[in-house]
C-alpha positions as CSV (number, residue, x, y, z in Angstrom):
1,M,0.0,0.0,0.0
2,N,1.5,3.3,-1.1
3,D,1.4,6.5,1.0
4,A,-1.2,8.2,-1.1
5,L,-3.6,5.3,-0.7
6,L,-3.0,5.1,3.0
7,L,-3.7,8.8,3.5
8,A,-6.9,8.5,1.4
9,W,-8.0,5.8,3.8
10,A,-7.3,8.1,6.7
11,D,-9.5,10.8,5.1
12,R,-12.3,8.3,4.5
13,I,-12.1,6.9,8.1
14,G,-12.3,10.5,9.4
15,A,-15.3,11.3,7.4
16,G,-17.3,8.5,9.0
17,A,-15.6,8.7,12.4
18,W,-18.4,9.4,14.7
19,P,-21.0,6.9,13.3
20,G,-18.1,4.4,13.2
21,F,-17.3,5.1,16.9
22,L,-21.0,4.4,17.8
23,L,-20.9,1.0,15.9
24,V,-17.5,0.0,17.5
25,L,-18.8,1.1,21.0
26,A,-22.0,-0.9,20.7
27,L,-20.1,-4.0,19.5
28,A,-17.5,-3.6,22.3
29,I,-20.2,-3.3,25.0
30,C,-22.1,-6.3,23.6
31,C,-19.0,-8.5,23.4
32,T,-17.9,-7.5,26.9
33,G,-21.3,-8.4,28.2
34,V,-21.3,-11.8,26.5
35,V,-17.8,-12.7,27.8
36,S,-18.4,-11.5,31.3
37,H,-21.7,-13.3,31.5
38,R,-20.2,-16.6,30.5
39,R,-17.0,-16.2,32.5
40,A,-17.3,-18.4,35.7
41,L,-15.8,-17.0,38.8
42,P,-15.3,-18.4,42.3
43,S,-17.9,-17.4,44.8
44,Q,-17.7,-14.1,46.6
45,A,-16.7,-15.6,49.8
46,A,-14.0,-17.7,48.2
47,M,-12.5,-14.7,46.5
48,K,-12.4,-12.6,49.7
49,A,-10.8,-15.5,51.5
50,G,-7.7,-15.2,49.3
51,E,-7.2,-11.4,49.2
52,P,-3.7,-10.2,49.2
53,R,-2.7,-8.6,52.6
54,T,-0.5,-5.7,53.4
55,E,2.3,-8.1,54.4
56,D,2.3,-9.2,50.8
57,A,3.5,-5.8,49.7
58,P,7.2,-6.8,49.0
59,R,6.0,-9.5,46.6
60,L,3.4,-7.3,45.0
61,G,6.1,-4.6,44.5
62,L,8.4,-7.1,42.9
63,G,5.8,-8.2,40.4
64,L,4.7,-4.7,39.6
65,A,8.3,-3.6,39.2
66,G,9.0,-6.4,36.8
67,G,6.0,-5.6,34.7
68,F,6.9,-1.9,34.7
69,V,10.3,-2.6,33.3
70,M,9.0,-4.9,30.6
71,I,6.4,-2.3,29.4
72,L,9.2,0.4,29.3
73,A,11.6,-2.0,27.5
74,C,9.0,-2.7,24.8
75,A,8.3,1.0,24.4
76,V,12.0,1.8,23.9
77,V,12.4,-1.0,21.3
78,F,9.3,0.3,19.5
79,A,10.8,3.9,19.5
80,V,14.1,2.7,18.2
81,L,12.6,0.6,15.4
82,A,10.3,3.4,14.4
83,S,13.2,5.8,14.2
84,L,15.3,3.4,12.2
85,L,12.5,2.5,9.7
86,G,11.3,6.0,9.4
87,D,7.7,4.9,10.2
88,S,7.2,7.9,12.5
89,R,7.0,10.2,9.5
90,L,4.2,8.3,7.7
91,L,2.4,7.8,11.0
92,Q,2.5,11.5,11.6
93,R,1.0,12.2,8.1
94,F,-1.7,9.6,8.6
95,D,-2.6,11.1,12.0
96,D,-2.7,14.6,10.6
97,T,-5.0,13.6,7.8
98,L,-7.3,11.7,10.0
99,S,-7.5,14.5,12.5
100,A,-8.2,17.1,9.9
101,S,-10.9,14.9,8.4
102,I,-12.6,14.3,11.7
103,G,-12.6,18.1,12.3
104,R,-14.4,18.7,9.0
105,H,-17.0,16.0,9.2
106,T,-18.0,15.8,12.9
107,P,-21.1,17.8,13.9
108,A,-20.9,20.5,16.6
109,A,-23.3,18.8,18.8
110,V,-21.2,15.5,18.8
111,L,-18.1,17.5,19.7
112,A,-20.0,19.2,22.5
113,A,-21.0,15.7,23.8
114,F,-17.5,14.5,23.6
115,G,-16.4,17.7,25.5
116,L,-18.5,16.6,28.4
117,L,-17.7,12.9,28.3
118,T,-13.9,13.4,28.2
119,H,-14.0,14.6,31.8
120,F,-14.3,10.9,32.8
121,G,-10.5,10.9,32.3
122,E,-9.6,14.2,34.0
123,P,-6.8,13.7,36.5
124,L,-8.6,15.6,39.3
125,L,-11.7,13.3,39.0
126,L,-9.6,10.1,38.8
127,W,-7.4,11.1,41.7
128,A,-10.5,12.0,43.9
129,M,-12.1,8.7,42.9
130,G,-8.8,6.9,43.7
131,A,-8.6,8.3,47.2
132,G,-12.3,7.7,47.8
133,V,-12.1,4.0,46.8
134,A,-8.9,3.5,48.7
135,L,-10.4,4.9,51.9
136,A,-13.6,2.8,51.4
137,L,-11.5,-0.4,51.0
138,V,-9.5,0.3,54.0
139,A,-12.7,1.1,56.1
140,R,-14.0,-2.3,55.1
141,R,-10.8,-4.0,55.9
142,H,-9.8,-4.8,52.4
143,R,-6.3,-3.3,52.9
144,G,-4.7,-5.6,50.4
145,L,-7.1,-4.6,47.7
146,A,-6.6,-1.0,48.6
147,L,-2.8,-1.5,48.1
148,V,-3.3,-3.0,44.7
149,W,-5.7,-0.2,43.7
150,V,-3.3,2.6,44.8
151,A,-0.3,0.9,43.2
152,A,-2.2,0.6,39.9
153,L,-3.1,4.3,39.7
154,L,0.2,5.6,40.9
155,G,2.1,3.3,38.8
156,N,0.2,4.2,35.7
157,G,0.8,7.9,36.3
158,V,4.6,7.3,36.5
159,L,4.6,5.0,33.5
160,N,2.7,7.4,31.3
161,R,5.0,10.3,32.2
162,V,8.0,8.2,31.4
163,L,6.6,7.1,28.1
164,K,5.8,10.7,27.1
165,E,9.4,11.6,27.8
166,I,10.7,8.7,25.7
167,F,8.7,9.7,22.6
168,S,8.5,13.5,23.2
169,R,5.8,13.9,20.6
170,T,4.1,17.3,20.2
171,R,0.4,17.8,20.4
172,P,-1.9,18.3,17.4
173,L,-1.9,21.8,16.1
174,I,-5.2,22.4,14.3
175,D,-6.2,25.4,12.3
176,G,-9.0,27.4,14.1
177,L,-8.0,26.2,17.6
178,P,-6.1,28.4,20.0
179,G,-3.1,26.0,20.3
180,P,-2.1,22.6,21.4
181,A,-2.8,21.3,24.9
182,S,0.0,21.3,27.3
183,G,2.5,18.4,27.6
184,Y,3.6,15.8,25.2
185,S,1.0,13.8,23.1
186,F,2.2,10.2,23.0
187,P,0.7,8.2,24.7
188,S,-2.6,9.7,25.8
189,G,-2.8,10.1,29.5
190,H,-6.6,10.3,29.5
191,S,-6.7,7.0,27.6
192,S,-4.3,5.1,29.8
193,A,-5.6,6.5,33.1
194,S,-9.2,5.6,32.1
195,M,-8.2,2.1,31.1
196,V,-6.4,1.5,34.5
197,A,-8.9,3.2,36.7
198,Y,-12.2,1.9,35.3
199,A,-10.9,-1.6,34.6
200,M,-9.5,-1.9,38.1
201,L,-12.7,-0.5,39.5
202,A,-14.7,-3.2,37.6
203,W,-12.3,-5.9,38.8
204,L,-12.8,-4.7,42.4
205,G,-16.5,-4.8,41.9
206,W,-16.3,-8.4,40.5
207,R,-14.4,-9.4,43.7
208,L,-16.5,-7.7,46.3
209,L,-20.1,-7.4,44.9
210,G,-22.6,-10.0,44.0
211,A,-22.6,-11.9,40.8
212,R,-25.5,-9.9,39.3
213,W,-23.3,-6.8,39.3
214,R,-20.4,-8.3,37.3
215,T,-21.7,-8.0,33.8
216,P,-23.1,-4.5,34.2
217,L,-19.8,-3.3,35.7
218,A,-17.8,-4.8,32.9
219,M,-20.0,-3.2,30.2
220,A,-20.0,0.2,32.0
221,A,-16.2,0.1,32.3
222,T,-15.9,-0.7,28.5
223,A,-18.3,2.1,27.6
224,I,-16.5,4.8,29.7
225,I,-13.0,3.6,28.7
226,L,-13.7,3.7,24.9
227,T,-15.7,7.0,25.0
228,T,-13.1,8.8,27.1
229,A,-10.3,7.6,24.8
230,C,-12.0,8.4,21.5
231,S,-13.1,11.8,22.8
232,R,-9.4,12.9,22.8
233,V,-9.3,12.3,19.0
234,F,-12.6,14.0,18.3
235,L,-11.7,17.0,20.4
236,Q,-8.3,17.0,18.4
237,V,-6.1,17.2,21.5
238,H,-4.5,13.9,20.7
239,F,-3.8,11.9,17.5
240,A,-5.4,8.5,17.0
241,S,-2.1,6.7,17.5
242,D,-1.7,8.5,20.9
243,V,-5.0,7.1,22.1
244,L,-4.3,3.6,20.7
245,A,-0.9,3.7,22.6
246,G,-2.5,5.0,25.8
247,L,-5.1,2.2,25.7
248,C,-2.4,-0.5,25.1
249,S,-0.1,0.8,27.9
250,G,-2.9,1.1,30.3
251,L,-4.1,-2.3,29.5
252,A,-0.7,-3.8,29.8
253,W,-0.3,-2.2,33.2
254,T,-3.8,-3.3,34.3
255,V,-2.9,-6.9,33.4
256,V,0.3,-6.6,35.4
257,C,-1.5,-5.3,38.5
258,I,-4.4,-7.8,38.4
259,T,-2.1,-10.8,37.5
260,S,0.1,-9.9,40.5
261,A,-2.8,-9.6,42.8
262,E,-4.4,-12.8,41.6
263,H,-1.0,-14.6,41.9
264,L,-0.8,-13.5,45.6
265,R,-4.4,-14.6,46.1
266,A,-3.7,-18.1,44.7
267,R,-0.5,-18.4,46.7
268,R,-2.4,-17.5,50.0
269,N,-5.1,-20.0,49.2
270,R,-2.5,-22.7,48.5
271,L,-0.7,-22.0,51.7
272,S,-4.0,-22.0,53.7
273,S,-4.9,-25.3,52.1
274,Q,-1.6,-26.9,53.0
275,A,-1.8,-25.6,56.6
276,A,-5.4,-27.1,56.9
277,E,-4.1,-30.5,55.7
278,R,-1.4,-30.8,58.4
C-alpha cells in the first residue's frame, strides 16, 4: 500500500468517524457483556478469603516492578525501530490527515457531547475517585485490595509520564484552535488512566459485589474507557495513535496489576490449604 492510498483511507475513516465510533462502541459493549456473563468466577466468599494482605506488599512490589520494566523495554524497542525504519513520518502524516478529516465532518453537537464525556478521564476526578475508593476499601478491611488499587493508579501515572518523555511527541496543532494542549502527546494520559482506573474498579466490583453486578460493571467500564479515549481524538487534543498507545499501555499495566494480585491470592489460598491439611 503506497502512501497516497494510506492517506486516502485516513481521510475516509475521518469522514465516517463518529458513526463508526457508535458502531464500535456498541459491538465492544455487547462483546464484553457476553464474555463477562459466560465467565465463571469463584464465589464471593472464596474470593475474599484469598485477598492479598499488606504483608504481601514486597512480593506485590516485585511483580509490579518487573511488569513496569517490561512495558518500558517494549516502548524503547518500538521507539528505536520506528526511528530506524522512518515509520514515524508516515504515522504523523496519517494522524494529521485523520485528525483534519474528523474536524471537517464531525457535527458540533457531537463535539459538545465529547467535550463533556472526556471529563471521565480528568486527572482531578480520577485522583479523587482513587482516594475515595482506597479509603472505602481500608474502612471495610480490604487493605490488600486498597494497596493494589493505589499501586495501579500511581504506577500508571509514573509509567505514562516516562513514556511521554521517551517519545516526546508534540500535540496536534489544528487550524482554528487556539493552540495545542500542554505536555507531550504520546501516549494519551486520559486513555491510559481511564483504562487503568475503570478496569481496576470493575475488577474490584467483581471481587466484592454480588454476581448480578459483574456483567453491568464490565459493560459500563468498557463504555467509559472507549468513550473517554475516543473523545481525545474527536476534540483534536490527541492523535489517534496517541490514544491507541494509551489504551495499550494502560491495558498492559492493568494486566500486570491484576495478575500480580491474583497470583498472591492463589498463593495465599494454596498456603492456607496446605496448613489445613497438616
